[in-house]
N, C-alpha and C positions, 0 to 999 in steps of 0.2 A: 317877768320876774316870777320865779317859782315860789310857791308856798311850801310849807314844811312837809308836804305830804309825799309827793313822788316827783321824780325829775323827768321821767320819760312818759310822753303821752302815748298811750296805747292806741292802736288802730284795730278795727275789726270790720267785718263785712257790714255793708249798709251804714255808711256814715255820710250825713249831709248837713248842710247849714240852713238856718233860717235867721231872719233878721227881726229883732224887736224894734220895729221902726217907730217912729214918731219922729223922727228924723234922727233919732237914731239910737236906738237901743237895739243892739242886734244880738240875736241869739240863735243857736243851732249847733250843728255838729261840725265841723271843719271839713276840709277837702275830702272828697269821697274816694275810697277804693271801690272796686267793682261791687255792685249790689249783690246781696245774698240771694241765692236761688229761692224762688217761691215767695218773694216779697208780696205782701197782701194788705188788705185793708186794716186788719188788726195791728199789724206791725206799724203801718204809717200813722194810724190813729194813736198808738202808744207814743210815737215820736211827737205828734202834735201835743199830747197831754204833757209830756216832759218839757217841751219847749215853752208851753204856756206857764208851767209851774216855775221854771227858772225866770222866764220873762216877767212874771208878776212880781217876783222878788227884786229883780234888777230895776224894773219900772219904779217900784216904791222907793228904793234907795236913791235912784238917780233924780227923781222928781223932788223928793223931800230935802235933798241936799244941794239943790241948785245954788243956793247962796254960798256954798263952800267951794264951788267949782269956778275956775277962771275960764274954762272953755265950755260953752253951752250949745245945745242943739234942741230942736223940738223933740219932745219925748211924748208921743201921743198914746202909747199903749197898744199899737198894732204890732203883731208879729208877722213878718213878711218873709217869703222865700221865693226863690227863682227856680223855674222848671229845670234848668241845666245844672242845678245842684244835685239832681237825681241822675243816677246812671241811666243810660239810654234804655237798658232792659227794663227799668221800672217806671219810665216816664208815662207810659200809657195808664198804669195804675194810679200814678200821682195825679194825672189829669182828671181821671174819673172821680177821685176823692176830693181834690183840692180846687177844682175848677180850671185854673190856668187858661183863661180865654186870652190872656196876654202872657208874656214871659214872667211877669211878677204877680204874685197873688198874696192875699192875706191868709196866713195859716190860722191865726187865732187872734183874739182881742182880749186884753186884760179887762175884767169886769169893772165897771164904774170909771174907766179911764176916759179922757177926752174923746178918743176915737169911738169908744162904745157909746158915749152920750150923743155923738154926732151921727150914729146909725151905721158905722162901719161894721161888717159882719165877716166871720170866717168864710172863706171860699169866694169872697169878692176878688175880682181881678182889677189891677190898677192900670188905668189908661195914661194918666198924667198927673203932675203935681204943679200947682201954680203956673199953669199954662204950658208946661214943658212935658213932652211925652216921656214915658219911662224908657230906659235903655233897651234896645233890641238884643235878643240873645245872639251871640256871635261865635260861640265856641271858645276854645282857648283855655279851658280849665273850669273846674266846677264852681269857682267862686268869682269868676270874671263878671258875670251879670250882677250877681249879688253886690260885689264891691262897687260897681258902677252906680247901682241904685243907692247904695249907702252914701257915696260921694254926692249924688244928687240931693239927697235928703240933708246932708251936712251943709250944703250951700244955702238952705232955706233959713231965713231969720227966725231965731228961737222965740222972739217976743211978738210975733205976728201970727194971725190965723193961717192955717194951711188949707188951700183950696185943692180938692182932689176930684178927679173923675173916675168912677168905678164902673165895672161892667159885671153883670150877673145874668146868666141865662140869655145872653144876647142883648140885654137892655142896659143902656148907660144911664147913670145918674150922678149928679154933682153932690158933694158933701163939703161942708166947711168945718174943720176941726179947730176949736179955739186955741189961742196961743198956749203952749205947754212947755216952757223951758225946763231943761234938766241937764244933768252932767252928760257931756258928750263921751260916751263909752259904749262899745259894742259888747253885749253879753252873749256868749256862744256856748252851746252845749256840745261836748264831744263824746261820742259813744265809745265806751271802752271799759275794761275791767279795773283799771288803775284808779287810785285816789289821787287826782292831780288837779291843781288849780294854778293858773298862770295869768299874769297881767303884763302887758308890754307897752303901756302908755296909751293905747287906743282900744285895746281889746281886753276883756276879762273872759277867760275860758275855763269852764268847769266840767270835769268829767261826769258822765252819767252815773258813775258809781256812787257819788255823793247823794244823788237823788234817791238811790235805792236804800242807803244806809241811814240817812238823817231826816228829821222832820224839818218843817220850813224854818223854824226859829234857829235851828242849828245850821241849816244851809245858809241862812241870812248872815250868820257870823263869818262864814267862809267868803261869801260874795262881798260883804262889806270890807273885809281885810284886803281883798284883791282890788276893789274899787279904790281903796285908800292909796294903794301904790300909784294908781293913775292920777289921782287928785294931787298927791305929793310929788308928782313928776319924777318918780324914782328911776324910771328907765333912762330918761335923758340925763339925769344927774349922775347916775352910775357911769354912763358912757363918758361924760365930761371928766369924771374923776379917774377914767382909764382903769376901772376895776375889772379884773379878769373874770370871765364867765366860764372859763375852761377848767382844767384839772386843778388849778391853783386857787379856785374861788373860795375854798374853805380856809386858806392859810393866811396868817399874818394880817396885813392891812386889808386884803380882800375880804377875808372872813369877818373882820371887825366892822367894816363899812356895810357889808351885806346884812349883818346882824342888827346894826343900828336902823337900817331901813325897815327891816321886818318888825322891830320893836315899835317904830313910829307908826307903821301901818296898823299894828294892834291897837295903839292908842287912839288913832283917828277913827278906827272902826267902831270903837265904843260910841262915839258921837254920831256917826252915820246911822247906827242902829237906833239910838235914842231919838234923833231927828225924824226918823221914819216910823216911829211908834212902837218899836220893839224895846223890851226891857234889856238894857245893856248888860245886866247881870247874866244874860244868856251866854255871853262870851266867857265869863268866868266858869259857868257850869260846863261849857263845851270843853275847855282846856283842863278842867278837873276830871272830866269823864271821857267821852269818846276821843277828844283831841289828844289826851294823854296816851291812849292806846295806839293812835296813829303815829305819835311822835317817835316811837322806836327806842325809848329809854337811852341807854348808853350809846346806841348806834345813831342817835339823831344827828343831823347835819350841823356843823359848826357855823353855818350861815344863819342859823336860827337859834334863839334861846330855847331852853328846855321847856316842856309843858308847864312845869312848876314855876319857872321864872316868868313865863308868859302870863300865867294866872295871877301872879303877884303884881306884874306891871299893869295889867288890865284893871285889877281891883283898885290899885292906887289911882289910876286915871278916873275911875268912876267916883272915888272918894273926893277927888279934887274938883268935881263939877260944882260950881257955885250954887248955893241955895237959890231956888227960883230962877235958875238959868233959863233964858228964853229958848224957844224952839222955832227956827233952827238956831243952834248955838255954834259959834265959831271958836273952836278951842285953840290954845296957844300952839299946839303942834302944827297947826296949819301954816304958821309963819315960817316954818322950815323949808317950804317948797321952793323958795327962791335962793336958798343958801347952798353953797357948794358942799359936797360930801368930802370929808377929810379924815 
């Protein structure tokens, strides 16, 4: 499901994915075109920093809102990537920077997360999880190994500790990560110049341009909105309602239903932010300021309310939060996720 920003995901040289694992929060850049010439340590370290920044926001939202999610997975705070997510021409550089003593390695770890407290470190390679070896790299595409590892993590119980065997500098060590349930969603960074945010029921994908233009509280507004689509099951509900995603998506019933899902994602996003410790008023400020500039004025898509209307809806949702509401709070909009879209 596309956010109000852009509809086309741009591609550029050097695009690869990483996974914010903990079983599963996944982040990174989506399938690779060929690597840019001259890929070096500075470039890959910049990618690591960007992945960690988005990963920390996704981790915080997914963990704090576990009570709102019907589909849970272990969310440990590890950001994990696979060697074959990198083009063949850059794999030697990637190995020298990230370790990769196996096909799966830890790119970064969210500070103070369960993985960090268990002693997991960036550049650890992963041997196995709960007695099972990590998937072997087998070619077939830049996300095949990543997705196999994601499926493996998904299969682990969210309410139990995660036993891992790691390798670093040729030495293996076991670690136990405490149970860390959170919302089962992959958070992925896509490298490109467009402002684009997408949710498809399993994935939240954010373009790198957002990280360049916005601070963390503003970025959290965008990520929370997209995560809300997944929590509210909008992707599957739109399919069940046979809503057109093509050239007619803005017209008549299609546009009305799309707009309703976007408004509901804005409403739920307020509570995801609040549950995760952000001031939900940041969403009001976002749509009054930078969001209004992105919106496009009279050219905004009819699948989305205008920036002004979104500001109004979000402010009303904040005002409706009961005094002394608990954290986490389960808002009324959550009840819509099992209702058909009409």
